Every structure is written in C-alpha cells, then in structure tokens.
C-alpha positions as a Python dict, from the first residue, in 0.01 Angstrom:
ca = {
    (1, 'M'): (0, 0, 0),
    (2, 'D'): (-231, 135, 263),
    (3, 'D'): (-546, 53, 67),
    (4, 'Y'): (-541, -321, 114),
    (5, 'R'): (-452, -548, 401),
    (6, 'F'): (-381, -915, 332),
    (7, 'I'): (-578, -1033, 633),
    (8, 'N'): (-917, -1073, 467),
    (9, 'I'): (-918, -1424, 322),
    (10, 'D'): (-1267, -1377, 177),
    (11, 'Q'): (-1166, -1098, -59),
    (12, 'E'): (-890, -1122, -318),
    (13, 'P'): (-680, -812, -392),
    (14, 'T'): (-754, -643, -722),
    (15, 'E'): (-508, -647, -1010),
    (16, 'E'): (-445, -279, -946),
    (17, 'Q'): (-364, -345, -580),
    (18, 'L'): (-131, -630, -670),
    (19, 'S'): (36, -417, -936),
    (20, 'Q'): (89, -133, -687),
    (21, 'L'): (233, -376, -433),
    (22, 'M'): (473, -516, -692),
    (23, 'R'): (590, -164, -786),
    (24, 'E'): (650, -79, -421),
    (25, 'V'): (838, -402, -355),
    (26, 'A'): (1049, -354, -669),
    (27, 'A'): (1135, 4, -571),
    (28, 'E'): (1236, -106, -221),
    (29, 'A'): (1444, -395, -358),
    (30, 'K'): (1622, -162, -599),
    (31, 'E'): (1699, 86, -323),
    (32, 'R'): (1834, -186, -94),
    (33, 'Y'): (2044, -330, -378),
    (34, 'E'): (2193, 9, -460),
    (35, 'K'): (2284, 72, -95),
    (36, 'A'): (2441, -274, -58),
    (37, 'H'): (2627, -235, -387),
    (38, 'A'): (2770, 102, -283),
    (39, 'A'): (2866, -29, 61),
    (40, 'Y'): (3038, -331, -92),
    (41, 'F'): (3252, -125, -327),
    (42, 'A'): (3328, 127, -53),
    (43, 'Q'): (3457, -160, 161),
    (44, 'I'): (3663, -297, -129),
    (45, 'S'): (3812, 49, -182),
    (46, 'Q'): (3901, 82, 186),
    (47, 'M'): (4064, -260, 185),
    (48, 'A'): (4265, -172, -127),
    (49, 'Q'): (4387, 152, 29),
    (50, 'A'): (4496, -32, 343),
    (51, 'L'): (4736, -249, 143),
}
C-alpha cells in the first residue's frame, strides 16, 4: 500500500486503494493466524509428550 498515505485529510482514498488495503490486511491477518495456530498446536504436542 505504497500508493496512498492516510495523512492527507483533504483527500479520501479511492475504492481501489481501500480494497487493496483490505486485501493486504486480510493476507497479513491470515498469515499471523496460521503461525499462531501452528505454534499453539506445537506447544500442545510438546506438553502431551512431556506427560
């Protein structure tokens, strides 16, 4: 999202810019979720093996 900076209060972002931002945020959220999900189940597995 290098095309638009949210510091200009006189100019609204275009629908295309907002759509691109939403796609980028969704992709980042999905990646972070997948990493956290994998880490959680890895920890559960380690705890189960320690028993």
